[in-house]
KOLKOLKOL-329325 format. One record per residue (C-alpha): x, y, z; residue number from 1. Coordinates in nm, 3 decimals, padded with zeros to 5 digits. Each point is the difference from the previous one (the first is absolute). Example, Ala and Ser with C-alpha at 12.3 -4.5 7.8 and 13.67 -1.06 7.14 Angstrom:
+---------+---------+---------+-----+
!       X !       Y !       Z !  nr !
+---------+---------+---------+-----+
!  01.230 ! -00.450 !  00.780 !   1 !
!  00.137 !  00.344 ! -00.066 !   2 !
+---------+---------+---------+-----+
//
This chain:
+---------+---------+---------+-----+
!       X !       Y !       Z !  nr !
+---------+---------+---------+-----+
!  02.568 !  02.482 !  11.188 !   1 !
!  00.065 !  00.122 ! -00.356 !   2 !
!  00.210 !  00.290 !  00.128 !   3 !
!  00.197 ! -00.232 !  00.226 !   4 !
!  00.064 ! -00.238 ! -00.287 !   5 !
!  00.115 !  00.283 ! -00.225 !   6 !
!  00.257 !  00.100 !  00.262 !   7 !
!  00.104 ! -00.362 !  00.056 !   8 !
!  00.075 ! -00.078 ! -00.362 !   9 !
! -00.081 !  00.298 ! -00.222 !  10 !
!  00.204 ! -00.107 ! -00.301 !  11 !
! -00.153 ! -00.343 ! -00.044 !  12 !
! -00.327 ! -00.043 !  00.184 !  13 !
! -00.183 !  00.327 ! -00.066 !  14 !
!  00.073 !  00.344 ! -00.140 !  15 !
!  00.015 !  00.267 !  00.269 !  16 !
! -00.336 !  00.157 !  00.068 !  17 !
!  00.110 !  00.346 ! -00.109 !  18 !
!  00.064 ! -00.137 ! -00.350 !  19 !
! -00.340 ! -00.158 ! -00.049 !  20 !
! -00.145 !  00.319 ! -00.147 !  21 !
!  00.295 !  00.022 ! -00.239 !  22 !
! -00.056 ! -00.355 ! -00.117 !  23 !
! -00.324 !  00.095 ! -00.171 !  24 !
!  00.171 !  00.281 ! -00.189 !  25 !
!  00.298 ! -00.218 ! -00.086 !  26 !
! -00.223 ! -00.283 ! -00.116 !  27 !
! -00.201 !  00.238 ! -00.217 !  28 !
!  00.325 !  00.128 ! -00.151 !  29 !
!  00.111 ! -00.357 ! -00.051 !  30 !
! -00.321 ! -00.083 ! -00.184 !  31 !
!  00.056 !  00.295 ! -00.231 !  32 !
!  00.357 ! -00.102 ! -00.072 !  33 !
! -00.068 ! -00.369 ! -00.041 !  34 !
! -00.349 !  00.009 ! -00.140 !  35 !
! -00.143 ! -00.242 !  00.256 !  36 !
! -00.040 ! -00.038 !  00.371 !  37 !
!  00.236 ! -00.236 !  00.184 !  38 !
! -00.160 ! -00.332 !  00.077 !  39 !
!  00.131 ! -00.246 !  00.258 !  40 !
!  00.185 ! -00.248 ! -00.213 !  41 !
! -00.128 ! -00.354 ! -00.002 !  42 !
!  00.250 ! -00.269 !  00.075 !  43 !
!  00.155 ! -00.065 ! -00.337 !  44 !
!  00.307 ! -00.187 ! -00.119 !  45 !
!  00.307 !  00.218 ! -00.021 !  46 !
!  00.153 !  00.079 ! -00.335 !  47 !
!  00.219 ! -00.293 ! -00.087 !  48 !
!  00.325 ! -00.059 ! -00.176 !  49 !
! -00.022 ! -00.249 ! -00.283 !  50 !
!  00.324 ! -00.192 !  00.038 !  51 !
!  00.362 !  00.050 !  00.097 !  52 !
!  00.111 ! -00.064 ! -00.357 !  53 !
! -00.200 !  00.302 ! -00.117 !  54 !
!  00.183 !  00.244 !  00.227 !  55 !
!  00.272 !  00.163 ! -00.210 !  56 !
!  00.126 !  00.240 !  00.268 !  57 !
! -00.128 ! -00.074 !  00.346 !  58 !
! -00.267 ! -00.170 !  00.204 !  59 !
! -00.129 !  00.342 !  00.100 !  60 !
! -00.057 !  00.108 ! -00.360 !  61 !
! -00.232 ! -00.286 ! -00.087 !  62 !
! -00.160 ! -00.048 !  00.340 !  63 !
! -00.099 !  00.363 !  00.037 !  64 !
! -00.071 !  00.047 ! -00.371 !  65 !
!  00.192 !  00.326 !  00.020 !  66 !
!  00.309 !  00.014 ! -00.216 !  67 !
!  00.057 !  00.363 !  00.103 !  68 !
!  00.081 ! -00.120 !  00.352 !  69 !
!  00.242 ! -00.268 ! -00.105 !  70 !
!  00.328 ! -00.007 !  00.184 !  71 !
!  00.194 ! -00.272 ! -00.183 !  72 !
!  00.274 ! -00.129 !  00.224 !  73 !
!  00.306 ! -00.171 ! -00.133 !  74 !
!  00.019 ! -00.375 !  00.003 !  75 !
!  00.107 ! -00.155 !  00.325 !  76 !
!  00.378 !  00.002 !  00.020 !  77 !
!  00.199 ! -00.303 !  00.123 !  78 !
!  00.083 !  00.193 !  00.317 !  79 !
! -00.367 !  00.078 !  00.062 !  80 !
! -00.095 ! -00.362 ! -00.068 !  81 !
!  00.257 ! -00.115 !  00.253 !  82 !
! -00.130 !  00.254 !  00.249 !  83 !
! -00.354 ! -00.134 ! -00.038 !  84 !
!  00.119 ! -00.357 !  00.030 !  85 !
!  00.224 !  00.046 !  00.302 !  86 !
! -00.170 !  00.282 !  00.188 !  87 !
!  00.233 !  00.283 ! -00.098 !  88 !
!  00.248 ! -00.048 !  00.282 !  89 !
!  00.195 ! -00.233 !  00.225 !  90 !
! -00.256 !  00.012 !  00.281 !  91 !
! -00.312 ! -00.213 !  00.042 !  92 !
! -00.341 !  00.066 ! -00.146 !  93 !
! -00.146 !  00.349 ! -00.014 !  94 !
! -00.355 !  00.130 !  00.023 !  95 !
! -00.176 !  00.333 ! -00.050 !  96 !
! -00.328 !  00.031 !  00.189 !  97 !
! -00.245 !  00.262 ! -00.126 !  98 !
! -00.241 !  00.037 !  00.287 !  99 !
! -00.373 !  00.048 !  00.019 ! 100 !
! -00.188 !  00.322 !  00.074 ! 101 !
!  00.007 !  00.108 !  00.367 ! 102 !
!  00.252 ! -00.270 !  00.097 ! 103 !
!  00.150 !  00.063 !  00.343 ! 104 !
!  00.375 ! -00.005 !  00.056 ! 105 !
! -00.026 ! -00.293 !  00.239 ! 106 !
! -00.195 ! -00.198 ! -00.262 ! 107 !
!  00.260 !  00.070 ! -00.265 ! 108 !
!  00.274 ! -00.090 !  00.245 ! 109 !
! -00.174 ! -00.335 !  00.054 ! 110 !
!  00.005 ! -00.055 ! -00.377 ! 111 !
!  00.372 !  00.074 ! -00.002 ! 112 !
!  00.066 ! -00.248 !  00.280 ! 113 !
! -00.199 ! -00.272 ! -00.176 ! 114 !
!  00.201 !  00.044 ! -00.317 ! 115 !
!  00.328 ! -00.002 !  00.193 ! 116 !
! -00.109 ! -00.313 !  00.183 ! 117 !
! -00.065 ! -00.171 ! -00.333 ! 118 !
!  00.342 !  00.054 ! -00.154 ! 119 !
! -00.014 !  00.352 ! -00.145 ! 120 !
!  00.314 !  00.188 !  00.097 ! 121 !
! -00.104 !  00.330 ! -00.163 ! 122 !
! -00.351 !  00.124 !  00.070 ! 123 !
! -00.101 !  00.350 ! -00.109 ! 124 !
! -00.333 !  00.132 !  00.126 ! 125 !
! -00.174 !  00.282 ! -00.185 ! 126 !
! -00.343 !  00.111 !  00.127 ! 127 !
! -00.269 !  00.109 ! -00.244 ! 128 !
! -00.078 !  00.355 !  00.102 ! 129 !
! -00.370 !  00.068 ! -00.053 ! 130 !
!  00.050 !  00.365 ! -00.097 ! 131 !
!  00.235 ! -00.098 ! -00.284 ! 132 !
! -00.128 ! -00.338 ! -00.114 ! 133 !
! -00.377 !  00.025 !  00.026 ! 134 !
! -00.072 !  00.294 ! -00.232 ! 135 !
!  00.101 !  00.131 ! -00.343 ! 136 !
!  00.154 !  00.319 !  00.139 ! 137 !
!  00.228 ! -00.210 !  00.218 ! 138 !
!  00.115 ! -00.202 ! -00.299 ! 139 !
!  00.068 !  00.322 ! -00.190 ! 140 !
!  00.203 !  00.153 !  00.283 ! 141 !
!  00.211 ! -00.313 !  00.035 ! 142 !
!  00.065 ! -00.035 ! -00.372 ! 143 !
!  00.074 !  00.370 ! -00.042 ! 144 !
!  00.248 ! -00.008 !  00.288 ! 145 !
!  00.187 ! -00.281 ! -00.175 ! 146 !
! -00.039 !  00.082 ! -00.368 ! 147 !
!  00.021 !  00.378 ! -00.025 ! 148 !
!  00.344 !  00.097 ! -00.138 ! 149 !
!  00.228 !  00.163 !  00.253 ! 150 !
! -00.232 ! -00.058 !  00.293 ! 151 !
!  00.155 ! -00.105 !  00.327 ! 152 !
! -00.109 ! -00.356 !  00.074 ! 153 !
! -00.026 !  00.014 !  00.375 ! 154 !
! -00.278 ! -00.174 !  00.192 ! 155 !
! -00.154 !  00.087 !  00.334 ! 156 !
!  00.181 ! -00.189 !  00.273 ! 157 !
! -00.328 ! -00.112 !  00.152 ! 158 !
! -00.124 ! -00.171 ! -00.314 ! 159 !
!  00.139 ! -00.345 !  00.077 ! 160 !
!  00.105 ! -00.206 !  00.294 ! 161 !
!  00.335 ! -00.075 ! -00.160 ! 162 !
!  00.035 !  00.357 ! -00.140 ! 163 !
!  00.176 ! -00.115 ! -00.319 ! 164 !
!  00.000 !  00.234 ! -00.295 ! 165 !
! -00.152 ! -00.123 ! -00.324 ! 166 !
!  00.349 ! -00.025 ! -00.145 ! 167 !
!  00.079 ! -00.271 !  00.254 ! 168 !
! -00.274 ! -00.214 ! -00.157 ! 169 !
!  00.180 !  00.002 ! -00.336 ! 170 !
!  00.106 ! -00.362 !  00.042 ! 171 !
! -00.116 ! -00.360 ! -00.010 ! 172 !
! -00.212 ! -00.168 !  00.268 ! 173 !
! -00.074 ! -00.368 !  00.014 ! 174 !
! -00.355 !  00.077 !  00.116 ! 175 !
! -00.224 !  00.305 ! -00.020 ! 176 !
! -00.300 ! -00.048 !  00.229 ! 177 !
! -00.288 !  00.239 ! -00.078 ! 178 !
! -00.257 !  00.001 !  00.277 ! 179 !
! -00.334 !  00.154 ! -00.099 ! 180 !
!  00.071 !  00.365 ! -00.096 ! 181 !
!  00.366 ! -00.090 ! -00.047 ! 182 !
! -00.090 ! -00.098 ! -00.356 ! 183 !
! -00.068 !  00.365 ! -00.083 ! 184 !
!  00.321 !  00.097 !  00.179 ! 185 !
!  00.191 ! -00.234 ! -00.233 ! 186 !
! -00.167 !  00.157 ! -00.304 ! 187 !
!  00.103 !  00.349 !  00.112 ! 188 !
!  00.356 ! -00.116 !  00.070 ! 189 !
!  00.041 ! -00.155 ! -00.344 ! 190 !
! -00.160 !  00.295 ! -00.180 ! 191 !
!  00.247 !  00.221 !  00.190 ! 192 !
!  00.277 ! -00.185 ! -00.187 ! 193 !
!  00.135 ! -00.170 !  00.310 ! 194 !
!  00.210 ! -00.287 ! -00.137 ! 195 !
! -00.163 ! -00.258 !  00.226 ! 196 !
!  00.041 ! -00.361 ! -00.114 ! 197 !
! -00.137 ! -00.315 !  00.160 ! 198 !
! -00.021 ! -00.374 ! -00.051 ! 199 !
! -00.329 ! -00.058 !  00.183 ! 200 !
! -00.293 !  00.237 !  00.042 ! 201 !
! -00.244 ! -00.101 !  00.274 ! 202 !
! -00.334 !  00.181 ! -00.037 ! 203 !
! -00.157 ! -00.047 !  00.343 ! 204 !
! -00.370 !  00.100 !  00.011 ! 205 !
!  00.046 !  00.213 ! -00.310 ! 206 !
! -00.001 !  00.140 ! -00.273 ! 207 !
! -00.190 !  00.307 !  00.107 ! 208 !
! -00.011 !  00.169 ! -00.336 ! 209 !
!  00.005 !  00.377 ! -00.071 ! 210 !
! -00.367 !  00.035 ! -00.083 ! 211 !
! -00.295 !  00.140 !  00.199 ! 212 !
! -00.188 ! -00.330 !  00.009 ! 213 !
!  00.289 ! -00.171 !  00.181 ! 214 !
!  00.049 !  00.291 !  00.241 ! 215 !
! -00.372 !  00.018 !  00.079 ! 216 !
! -00.008 ! -00.370 !  00.079 ! 217 !
!  00.310 !  00.031 !  00.217 ! 218 !
! -00.132 !  00.305 !  00.185 ! 219 !
! -00.336 ! -00.161 !  00.077 ! 220 !
!  00.169 ! -00.315 !  00.128 ! 221 !
!  00.230 !  00.210 !  00.217 ! 222 !
! -00.290 !  00.197 !  00.150 ! 223 !
! -00.187 ! -00.322 !  00.074 ! 224 !
!  00.310 ! -00.150 !  00.162 ! 225 !
!  00.027 !  00.287 !  00.251 ! 226 !
! -00.370 ! -00.003 !  00.078 ! 227 !
! -00.113 !  00.306 ! -00.198 ! 228 !
! -00.301 ! -00.165 ! -00.163 ! 229 !
! -00.240 !  00.294 !  00.025 ! 230 !
!  00.175 !  00.201 ! -00.278 ! 231 !
! -00.021 ! -00.308 ! -00.222 ! 232 !
! -00.375 ! -00.020 !  00.057 ! 233 !
! -00.047 !  00.369 ! -00.071 ! 234 !
!  00.222 ! -00.003 ! -00.309 ! 235 !
! -00.078 ! -00.271 ! -00.260 ! 236 !
!  00.300 ! -00.151 ! -00.173 ! 237 !
! -00.095 !  00.144 ! -00.339 ! 238 !
! -00.017 !  00.353 !  00.138 ! 239 !
!  00.319 ! -00.056 !  00.200 ! 240 !
!  00.186 ! -00.098 ! -00.316 ! 241 !
! -00.138 !  00.304 ! -00.181 ! 242 !
!  00.140 !  00.222 !  00.277 ! 243 !
!  00.340 ! -00.169 ! -00.025 ! 244 !
! -00.004 !  00.049 ! -00.376 ! 245 !
! -00.084 !  00.366 !  00.051 ! 246 !
!  00.283 !  00.047 !  00.249 ! 247 !
!  00.244 ! -00.173 ! -00.234 ! 248 !
! -00.117 !  00.209 ! -00.297 ! 249 !
!  00.068 !  00.317 !  00.198 ! 250 !
!  00.347 ! -00.125 !  00.096 ! 251 !
!  00.089 ! -00.106 ! -00.351 ! 252 !
! -00.128 !  00.327 ! -00.148 ! 253 !
!  00.215 !  00.190 !  00.253 ! 254 !
!  00.303 ! -00.211 ! -00.092 ! 255 !
! -00.054 !  00.062 ! -00.370 ! 256 !
! -00.041 !  00.376 !  00.040 ! 257 !
!  00.301 !  00.031 !  00.231 ! 258 !
!  00.219 ! -00.197 ! -00.236 ! 259 !
! -00.113 !  00.208 ! -00.297 ! 260 !
!  00.059 !  00.328 !  00.185 ! 261 !
!  00.348 ! -00.100 !  00.111 ! 262 !
!  00.083 ! -00.103 ! -00.355 ! 263 !
! -00.124 !  00.334 ! -00.138 ! 264 !
!  00.217 !  00.178 !  00.257 ! 265 !
!  00.302 ! -00.176 ! -00.145 ! 266 !
!  00.066 ! -00.240 !  00.285 ! 267 !
!  00.117 ! -00.329 ! -00.149 ! 268 !
! -00.206 ! -00.294 !  00.125 ! 269 !
!  00.193 ! -00.279 ! -00.166 ! 270 !
! -00.082 ! -00.242 ! -00.280 ! 271 !
! -00.113 ! -00.282 !  00.226 ! 272 !
! -00.233 !  00.221 !  00.204 ! 273 !
! -00.146 !  00.147 ! -00.319 ! 274 !
! -00.067 ! -00.352 ! -00.125 ! 275 !
! -00.175 ! -00.094 !  00.321 ! 276 !
! -00.213 !  00.314 ! -00.025 ! 277 !
! -00.098 ! -00.077 ! -00.359 ! 278 !
! -00.084 ! -00.358 !  00.091 ! 279 !
! -00.155 ! -00.101 !  00.334 ! 280 !
! -00.089 !  00.358 !  00.099 ! 281 !
! -00.188 !  00.061 ! -00.326 ! 282 !
! -00.166 ! -00.342 !  00.022 ! 283 !
! -00.114 !  00.069 !  00.354 ! 284 !
! -00.134 !  00.342 ! -00.098 ! 285 !
! -00.212 ! -00.170 ! -00.267 ! 286 !
! -00.116 ! -00.271 !  00.241 ! 287 !
!  00.192 ! -00.288 ! -00.163 ! 288 !
!  00.118 ! -00.152 !  00.328 ! 289 !
!  00.022 ! -00.352 ! -00.138 ! 290 !
!  00.280 !  00.124 ! -00.224 ! 291 !
!  00.167 !  00.171 !  00.297 ! 292 !
! -00.020 ! -00.326 !  00.196 ! 293 !
!  00.148 ! -00.199 ! -00.287 ! 294 !
!  00.280 !  00.254 ! -00.031 ! 295 !
!  00.082 ! -00.055 !  00.369 ! 296 !
!  00.008 ! -00.376 ! -00.052 ! 297 !
!  00.210 !  00.040 ! -00.313 ! 298 !
!  00.251 !  00.215 !  00.187 ! 299 !
!  00.037 ! -00.259 !  00.275 ! 300 !
!  00.020 ! -00.292 ! -00.242 ! 301 !
!  00.268 !  00.178 ! -00.200 ! 302 !
!  00.195 !  00.033 !  00.324 ! 303 !
! -00.050 ! -00.370 !  00.069 ! 304 !
!  00.130 ! -00.089 ! -00.346 ! 305 !
!  00.341 !  00.155 !  00.076 ! 306 !
!  00.098 ! -00.327 !  00.171 ! 307 !
! -00.021 ! -00.314 ! -00.212 ! 308 !
! -00.221 ! -00.262 !  00.164 ! 309 !
! -00.166 !  00.246 !  00.237 ! 310 !
! -00.326 ! -00.108 !  00.158 ! 311 !
! -00.314 !  00.177 !  00.121 ! 312 !
! -00.200 ! -00.156 !  00.283 ! 313 !
! -00.352 !  00.116 !  00.082 ! 314 !
! -00.091 ! -00.092 !  00.359 ! 315 !
! -00.357 !  00.095 !  00.081 ! 316 !
! -00.333 ! -00.097 !  00.152 ! 317 !
! -00.291 ! -00.001 ! -00.244 ! 318 !
! -00.226 !  00.114 !  00.283 ! 319 !
!  00.222 !  00.300 !  00.083 ! 320 !
! -00.232 !  00.305 ! -00.015 ! 321 !
!  00.294 !  00.237 ! -00.061 ! 322 !
!  00.082 ! -00.132 ! -00.347 ! 323 !
! -00.193 ! -00.118 ! -00.304 ! 324 !
!  00.085 ! -00.362 ! -00.090 ! 325 !
! -00.065 !  00.093 ! -00.364 ! 326 !
!  00.284 !  00.254 !  00.019 ! 327 !
!  00.232 ! -00.271 !  00.131 ! 328 !
! -00.105 ! -00.243 ! -00.272 ! 329 !
!  00.041 !  00.261 ! -00.275 ! 330 !
!  00.341 !  00.106 !  00.131 ! 331 !
!  00.118 ! -00.362 !  00.014 ! 332 !
! -00.130 ! -00.071 ! -00.350 ! 333 !
!  00.173 !  00.306 ! -00.142 ! 334 !
!  00.328 ! -00.106 !  00.166 ! 335 !
! -00.027 ! -00.342 ! -00.163 ! 336 !
! -00.080 !  00.151 ! -00.338 ! 337 !
!  00.318 !  00.207 !  00.006 ! 338 !
!  00.206 ! -00.310 !  00.078 ! 339 !
!  00.059 !  00.025 !  00.376 ! 340 !
! -00.013 ! -00.294 !  00.238 ! 341 !
! -00.309 !  00.034 !  00.220 ! 342 !
! -00.142 ! -00.179 !  00.302 ! 343 !
! -00.338 !  00.072 !  00.157 ! 344 !
! -00.027 ! -00.123 !  00.358 ! 345 !
! -00.317 !  00.031 !  00.203 ! 346 !
!  00.008 !  00.042 !  00.376 ! 347 !
! -00.274 !  00.008 !  00.262 ! 348 !
!  00.156 !  00.282 !  00.200 ! 349 !
! -00.132 !  00.354 !  00.003 ! 350 !
!  00.146 !  00.294 ! -00.188 ! 351 !
!  00.386 !  00.005 !  00.032 ! 352 !
! -00.024 ! -00.242 !  00.296 ! 353 !
!  00.174 ! -00.297 ! -00.166 ! 354 !
!  00.345 !  00.096 !  00.129 ! 355 !
! -00.140 !  00.044 !  00.351 ! 356 !
! -00.239 ! -00.297 !  00.013 ! 357 !
!  00.174 ! -00.256 ! -00.222 ! 358 !
!  00.361 !  00.103 ! -00.067 ! 359 !
!  00.078 ! -00.355 ! -00.108 ! 360 !
! -00.216 !  00.060 ! -00.307 ! 361 !
!  00.188 !  00.315 ! -00.097 ! 362 !
!  00.351 ! -00.132 !  00.047 ! 363 !
! -00.080 ! -00.332 ! -00.167 ! 364 !
! -00.094 !  00.202 ! -00.306 ! 365 !
!  00.325 !  00.197 !  00.019 ! 366 !
!  00.223 ! -00.301 !  00.057 ! 367 !
!  00.257 ! -00.054 ! -00.272 ! 368 !
! -00.180 ! -00.198 ! -00.266 ! 369 !
! -00.336 !  00.104 !  00.142 ! 370 !
! -00.135 ! -00.346 !  00.075 ! 371 !
! -00.246 ! -00.057 !  00.278 ! 372 !
! -00.174 !  00.335 !  00.028 ! 373 !
! -00.334 ! -00.117 ! -00.134 ! 374 !
!  00.002 ! -00.303 !  00.230 ! 375 !
!  00.083 !  00.220 !  00.298 ! 376 !
! -00.285 !  00.235 ! -00.087 ! 377 !
! -00.242 ! -00.289 ! -00.029 ! 378 !
!  00.115 ! -00.138 !  00.334 ! 379 !
! -00.041 !  00.335 !  00.171 ! 380 !
! -00.348 !  00.040 ! -00.149 ! 381 !
! -00.104 ! -00.341 !  00.128 ! 382 !
!  00.123 !  00.078 !  00.352 ! 383 !
! -00.147 !  00.348 !  00.017 ! 384 !
! -00.330 ! -00.059 ! -00.170 ! 385 !
! -00.012 !  00.370 ! -00.086 ! 386 !
!  00.186 !  00.326 !  00.042 ! 387 !
!  00.048 !  00.188 !  00.321 ! 388 !
! -00.213 !  00.303 !  00.066 ! 389 !
!  00.141 !  00.348 ! -00.028 ! 390 !
+---------+---------+---------+-----+
//
């Protein structure tokens, strides 16, 4: 069962079996470098920004507590403000959907049809590819492809249903809908310097933050949902998280060494990629994943701040085993502290099922003005009396 699970989802659920022997060596090396063994992090509040008034350059600088990573953007121009206010074009409303892990084309096509049915003339679907979005090496490959000077910025044609290049996302959307792992996809897009702007960010059954604790929780919930409960009984959660941490440490160490070698060979990596390496990569190597998670939130909130009056909506079920309600609460609190408009809406539906089980809830939240979403969610909860299985 463990071998089957490793083949099913090797990058998130378990390290491949042939690497288990290397984990001990890597962990021992990590102890020597860091002076202490990695411990599964207890659920702790994320590092917080103090106030919007105390942010001299950008939301990212204060939120991530990492001035070296700051990317101060110019103040919003009148043209950009008009774009945010009017949707950036003469057509109707627009939406970018960042899908969940393992989403099928027919499921994403259903999401497209639902948005079109509810008044969105432009709907762009972008799946979250597990190999790129669920592991540090995937983030590095994506960022390097975009940020390395002189590198051709072509993407595999099979990466997305709509097959747009990242350059085509350099625009304004009325709504960005992150479904589960789509939150990480948005982080990678924005760190890749894609000029994506949006008026409303809908975090649907997310954030799933870039830290082993969140990925372990997600992986165990996924295995349980497909009936693979035996591996969960054989592998306690604490040990499972330790294995994930070991796999991530190996990946991050590989990234660091590769980047250093390429730099020594005289291959320019680019200022932005160097900054990312000296920030989140170094923090992850030292085990400071709370700081990495806050950096991801800061990146996304800085993107949200590009449109005046932008709003972030967290739609989630507190009983959802895939996400930690404390992560949602901390993310919402941080967004408020940096001056963004925030709504937290609870639903009774299962993970990413709101759009399928109670679309009225979702589109009431996204209606111009935003009134009625909470009431719709409450009404759906009363009728359903609980989420659907699966």
